[in-house]
Each structure stands twice: as C-alpha cells, then as structure tokens.
N, C-alpha and C positions, 0 to 999 in steps of 0.2 A: 360397412365393414366388408373388405374384399374376401374374407374367408381364408386368406393366406396366413399360415402359421409357421414360424420358424423356431428353433431352439438354439440356445448358446450356453456355454458354461458360466461366463461372467458377463453381465450386462452393466455397462457404465453409462450412467445418465448425466451428460454434461461433458463437454470436451475442453474445459479450461485447464488451468495449471495444476488442478488436483486430478481431474478426470483423465486427461490423456497420459500422464505419468503412471497412473494406476493401470490403465489399459495396456500401456507399453510394457510395464514390468510383468503384469499378469501373462501377457503373450510370450515374453522372454522366458517365463517359468513353465511354459508348455501348455497353458490353458487356452481354450477356445473363447475368444473375446469379441463382443459386440460393443461398439462405441456409438452412442446416440447424441446428436447435438443439432441445433437449429441452423447452424452455419454450414457452408459448404466444405470447410476444413476445420480441424480442431484449433483451439486457441482461446476460446472463451472471452469473457469480458476483458481479461488482462491484455491479451494480444490485439483484440478488435477495438476495444473501446475504453481501455484503462492504462495499465502500466506502460506498454510499449509506445502507443502514440503520444501519451503525455510526455514521456522522457525524450522522445524525438523532438517535440516542440520545446521542451525545456533546454535541450542542447542548443537549439537555435537562439533562444533567449540568452543563454549563457555566452555564446559567441558575440552577440550584439553588445551585451553588457561589458564584456572584456575589451571589445574594440573601443568603446567609449572610455573605459577606465585607462586605456593606454595613453591617453593624453597626459596623465600624471608623469609618464616616463619620457615625454618628448616625442611620442609617436602619435601623429594625428591621422585619423581616417575620416573620410566624409560620412555624413549621416546616412545610414543604409536605406535603401529603397526596397520595400517588401512587396514582392509579387505573391499576393495571397493565394492565387490559383496554383502557382508552381510550388509554393510551400505546402499547400494542402496535398498536392499530388505526391510530393516527396514523402510526406508523412504516411500517405496511403501506400506508397511502394514498400515502405518498411514493413507495414502490416502484411501485405500480400507476400513479401518474401518469406517472412517467418511462418505465416499460416500455411502457405503453399509448401514449405519444407516439411511441416508436420503432417500435411496430407500425404506427402511421399513416404515418410517414415511409417504412417499408418498402413499404407498399401504393402510396403515391403515387409512389414511384420505379419501380413496376412490377417489383419484385424478387419472384421466386417464393420463398415462405417455406414450408419444410416442418418440421413439428414431428416430430422423430424422432431416432434414433441412427444415425449413419453409420459405415461401415467400408469399407476399400478391398478390392476384388476384383482390380483390375488398375491399372495406371498411368493408366487412362482411364475406370474404372468404379467407382461407389460402390454398396454395398447400404445401403438405408435401412430400418430397422425402425421402423414407426409404431405408435401406440397401438392396441391391439386385436389385435396381431400381424400386421397388414398389412405387406407388404414391397414395396419397389419398387427398380428399378435406375435409376441415374442416370449417363449418360455425360457426360464433361466434357472440355474442352480444357485447362483449368488448375484446380488445386485449391489451396485455402489451408486449412491446419490451424490452427485457433485454439481448441483445446479447453481451454485454461486449466489450472488446477491444483486440488488438493483438500488439505484439512488432513492433515498427517503424523500418524502414530500413535506412541505411545511404544513403543520396542523392548522386547521380552521381557516386556511386560505385556499380558495379555489379560483383560479384564473387560467384561461386558455389563450395563450398568445405566443406567436413565434419569437417575440422578444424575450421571453422568459425561458432560460435554458437550464438543463441539468448538466452534469459532467459529460455525458455522451454527446449532447448538442454542442457544448463548448469545444470539444475536440474536433468537431467537423469544420471549425473555423468558418462560420458563415460570412463573417466580415471582421473588420477591426473597428469596433464602435468607438465613438467619441468618449462616451462615459459608460461605466458598468458598475453595478453594485454586486458584490459577492456576499451572499447571505450565509454566514458560517465561517468561523476562523479556524477550521481544522485543516488537515494536511492537503486534502483535495482542493479546497477552495484557494488556499495560499499558493499551491503549485500553479493552478490555472490562472489565477489572478496575476501571478508573476509574469506568466507568458504574455497575457494581453497587455499588461502595463509596459513591458519591455518593447512590445510592438507598437505602442503608442496610445493605448487607451488610458484614460484617467479612471483608475480603479479605486473604489471605496469598499472597505470590508466592514461588515457589521457582525458583531459577536455578542451573544447574550450573557456570556460570563465575564469575569473581570480581566481575562487575558487571552491571548491567542493560544492555540494548541492546548486546550484544556487537558489536564492530566499528564502532560509532558513536563519533565524537569525544567523548573523555572530558570535555572542557570543557563541552560541551553537555549530556551526560548527567548530570554532577554537579548541575546546576541542577534538572533534572527529578527526580532521585533525592531531593533534599532535600524537595521538596514531596510526593512519594509516600510518603516515610517518615511524613509527618503524616496522609496520607489512608488509607493501608493499615494493617491490623492488624499486619502484619509483612512484612519482605522477608528471605528466607533465601538466602544466596549460597553458592557452592562446595558445593552440596548437590544430590543428585538423588534422584528417587523410584525406589525399587527394588521396591515391592509396593503393591498396592491390593486391598482386598477390602471387600465390602458387608456391613454389619451393620444391625441394626434402626434404630439412631440415626444412621446415615450411612455415609460411606465412610471406612474406616480406612486411612490412608496411612503407609507406613514409609519414612523418609528415610535416606540414607547420605551421608557426607561431613563437612562442618563441623557439620552437625546431624545426630544419630543419635537419633531419637526416633520415636514413633508418635503420630499425631493423628487425630481424627475430624472430618470436614467434612460439611456438609449437601450440598454440591455440589463437584465438581472440574471445572475447565475445562482441557483439554489444548490448549496452544497452543505447539507446538514446531516450527512452520514449515509449509511446504507443499510438495507434491511434484507434478510435472507429470503431466497426464493424457495420457500417450503410450501407454498399453496398450490393448488391445482395439480397436485401429484398423486392424489388418491391415498395420502397418508392416513386420513381419518378412518377410511374403510378398513385399513389394515390395523389400526390401533397403535401406529407408531408414535412414540411419545415426543411432544414438541413443548419447549418451554414458553414462558409468557412473551418473550421477544420473537418467537418464531423459529428459534434455532432447534434443530433435531438433536435430541439427547443421545449421546453415544458413550461407550466405555473406552478403556485404554487402547482397545484394538480398533476403535472407531466403528464399532458394531452397535446397531440399534437394539431395541428390545425384541425385534424379530431377528433370530439368530443368523439368517442367511442374507440379511440386508444391512449394508453399511452406509455411513454418510461421512463426508469429508469436506474440507474447505469452508468457505464463508457460511454455507448452510448449516454447518455443524458447530458453529460458535466462534467466538473471538479468540485471538486477534484475527481480523479478516484480512489476511496477507497471503499473496500468491505462494510464497516460499513455504509457508506453513501448510498450505493445501497440498503442495508437491510432496512434502515428506509424509503427510498423512496418506496420500495415495499410494506411496510406495509401501508404507506400513500395512495397508489394507490388502494389497496384492500378495504380500508375504503371509499375512494372516489367513487369507483364503487358501494359499498353498499349503497351509498346515504348519508353518514355521512359528516358533515361540517368539513373538514380537510384541511390542507395545509402543505407543506414541507418548513418550515421556521426556520431552526436551527440557533442559534446565534453563535454556535461554533462546528465545526467538527474537532475532534482531528486527528492529523497526527503523525505517529510514524515510525522512521527509526531503524530497529532491528540490527544495528551494535553493536560493542563493543567499547565505551559505546553507549547506545541508545540515540537517540534524539526524544523528543516528544514536541508538541506544539498545542495550540488551540487558536482561537480568534486572536486579533491583535498582530503582532509582532513588535518589536522595529524597525526592518528594514522597515517594511511597514509604520509605523508611521512617520519615518524620510522622506521616499520618499513622502508621502502624506501631510507632514507638519502638522500632527495631534499632538497637545500638549499632552504629556503623562508624567507620573511619573513612573520611573523604580526602582524597588527594587530587588537587587540580594542577594541570600544567597549562599555563596560558601560551597561546601561539606567538605572543609578543616576543617570547624567548626562543622561537623556533627559527633556525636559519633558513629552512626551506620555505616556510611561510613568509619570511621576510623577502626572499628572492621573488616571490609571487606577488608581493605587496598586498598580502591578505593576512594581517596579524590579528584579525578579529576572532579567531577560533579559540576553543578550549577543549582539552581532553581531561576527563575526570574518571577516577576509579572509586568505586564503592567497595570497601573492604571489611571483612569481619575483624573487629578490633584485637581479639586475642591471638589470631593466627595470621592475619593479613591475607586470608583467602579472598579471592576476587569474587564478589557477589554481584557486581554490576559494572558497566562501562557506559559512559556517555560522551559523545563527541559532537561539537558543533564547529563547522568550518567547511571550506570547499573540499570535496571529495570524502566527506565523513562516511558516506555509504560504503566506500571502498575500503575503509579502515576498520569498520566495526566487526568484521568477521574474526579478527584476532581476539577481540574481546569475548565473542561468543564461544570460541574455542577454549579460551582460558577458563570461562565459567563451566563449560561442560567437563573439562579435565580437572576441575577443582584446583586450578593453579593458584600459587601465592604471588604476591607482589614481587617477591625475589625471583620468581621464575621469569617474569616479564623483564625485570632489571637485568638479569644474566643473559637474556636472549640478545644476541648481537643484531641490531637493526641497521640497515644501510643508511649512509649519511651522504648528502643531505636529503631527508625524506620527511614527509608528514607522519609516516608510520613511527618515527622516532618518538613522537609525542606520547605514545603509549608507554614506551620504556621510560621516558623522562617523568611521566606521572608516577610510575612505580618508584623511581628514585625519590621523588618528593615524599611519598608514603614512608619510605625507609630512612629519610633524613640524609640522603646522600646525593642530592640534586647537584648536577654539574653546572647548569646554567641559570639557577636561581639562588639568591642569597639565603632564602629560607628553605627548610627542608622537610618539616614534619607536617603530616596531615592532622586534621582535628577530629576529635571524637564527637559524635552526636548523641 
C-alpha cells in the first residue's frame, strides 16, 4: 500500500454503458466523481469486447450476404476476398474511436479517471490496485457498482486450448477456421456464428433445448431458424456437449441427447450465457446482499442494502443489456443528487442482430401463453409490405400483443431486416399505454418497414388495407 488516500463524492466502479453514463450525469449535476476501470478509457465490455465490435463484424457479414443475394436481381459480384488482418484492424479502429471519444468526454467533464481494480474495504472506502502493483485508498460518499458480466463456462468440462473460444476470443478474429462448433443457441452464439459462417467457416450449432433462442417468441424465431438452416452447416437441438478433448486435427466433441456422436472441429465457440462480476469486490465483508445467481439485490433506485452503495447493469440483474444499464446509471445519478426517481420501465427492448434481426419489447405471445394472460394477437406479414418487396426480403413479420378489452399495446415483436431500428416505436407505445388505434392513426412514411407497425394495428382493428383478413385472434 502506497499510503496515498484520496476522497471523492461519487465513486463509480466500472466504465461500461452503465458506469460511464452514471459518472457523466453525476458530474453534470455538480458532483465530484471518480470513475474506476481496468481499461485505459471508458467503454466496458460493450465497446471493447461486445456490442460494438460484434456489430461492426455483423455489418461486414451483412454486406457480403447482400452482395451474394444480388444475383437474384441480375447483379453479379465476384466472391469476396477477405483480408482478415485488415478486417480485424477496421473493427479495432471502431473500438478505438468510440472509447477514445469517451476518454475525451471524461476529461472535459473533469472526472477523475483511475485505471485499476477496485474493491471495498468499508462502506466508505475503496482499495484500488493499479498497474505495476501500486495501490491507493479512495474515500467516497456514494459508490456505484457497475462491474458488468463475463462469459459463462460449460459446467463439468475443463479444457485449456487456444482452439476453444468464448465471445471475447471470437471477436479477436484469430483466423477463419474451416469448421467451428458453436455451443449454445442464444443470441451471442448465433450472431458470432453468422459472422464466421458468412466469412466461410462451416458452422454447426448445438443447443440443449428444443429450439434456438430459448424463451423468445417462437413466431419470430421460426423465421430466423429457416434462414440459419441454410447458412449453417448444421443445427443440432435437444443435445448437449458432455466431453471435449484436443487432438492433433482439432477438438473432438462428444454429444449426448438427440445426437449421440463424436465430431472433430477446428474451433469451438462456447456461448452459454453470461454471469455477473460480483466476486472479488469485497461485498461479503460489507454484507451486501447477492442472490443465488450472483446478482446484487437492489431496490427501485438501484440502491443495495447499504444505503450509500448502488449497483447497476449486468451485475444488478437481468435483462443483461447495455441500454438497460445506461438508464439505470442515469437513475442512480439522479437518486444520489436527491431527486425523486425510480427505475420502472414498462418495456426494455431486446434485439438479436442476426440476419434477419429479431426485436421485441413488453409481453410476448409465448409469455402470455405460459402465464395464461388473455391477449389479442395481430400479425402483419412482410409479404404484404411494399418496402420489404423492394428489398427482396419478404421473410419478416410484425406482431402486436394487445389487451383484448381495450386494444392497449402490451407487447411488440418484429423479425426482419432492420427490426432493431423499428422496435423503439413499440417500446414508446407500451410506455405511453398507447392503443392499437393510436398506431393506426399515426401517419407512417411510405414505402418503409416502419409501416408494418401501423399495418399490424390495422389488422387488430379489422381495417387492414393490404390484407384480405383483418381481425386479430384472442388467446
């Protein structure tokens, strides 16, 4: 210990999409703020090893896929040549640009940024371990835990090989392997699997449940599944991996379940979810409550059972989404400032950035069925969309989940290209307790994919312009 001790009004532990918005708004509200993170600039997993680099690579995959698709229209492109080093550097340049920009905003706001690892010594003191072994003590009035999450491991399987990757490794693009197994049919595995498959890898996905994207509306997933069946070398359901071992030619994987075989893959991507980074923070010594999954327990202000310590983002519970963390961070900053606030969203949108994209918010039809909630469902197929037809992508669907008596919007689900750009209207409708008639009466530009939300409302009200049938069905 160097003996150096500093003090701050608000200490934010973690510079990700929850931590840096909390620090920025707290500073804007006049507080003395210190932001602590292991990276040289803010950004967290999202910018360095998650949302941003994956979307950069997915955009490249989308361009390649569309170039191939153009042959249907009489436009032929030669098969692309992928320079993996330049592609990797472009992806890294996107990360540097955004994280560097956040570093500049941190300085201009006068926030004290410390690169290091923080842990609690007391309810008002942090120990920060900096590079080179230097340590310092930081006293604080309020602290915000925004330490995020990390990739989960396969239980009962322990193997150390550079051929086995998690999402962080996969985003580094070490090479374009001939074959790859993706363990887990969730959104991270499908997104990264899509990138590698488009770049030329023969990708197989294994999922232990009966379908891809467990828990997501089956109407939406079925559209994506049909396309992925053509893109991937294979999709194996109701099957789990029970053993992996390295051999000279690759990783030999043994399956159990619907498929009982052994296969060898050049690389294996393990994508079975994420776990919160709530360990090694000194929480036990303070008595901060954590649930069985490792999530820190918080109230509507994101405050822990220690009144001056808050937790936000992945470490504070599901859904583990960057935009959820951002809004929690802003809520915390206002709470510390003494404002009357609470984190009480009616709808947090989720997006899977595959091709096609899946996006949803609020109540899903699957959830309504499981909980026996009576709903009215209205679907508008993109086969009747003029804009989808001009794009030669009629494989989408927009659906509304409505309260039967009032037609109030309870949920919105979309599958199709650009679904992630469309879902915000659905989230706004749910937050404002909008009715289907509000969506129907809102003039949408033509020809656009956003019209499909308006047209789904017309279906619900029995006034559909572009379909011969008009009424939704009750569940």
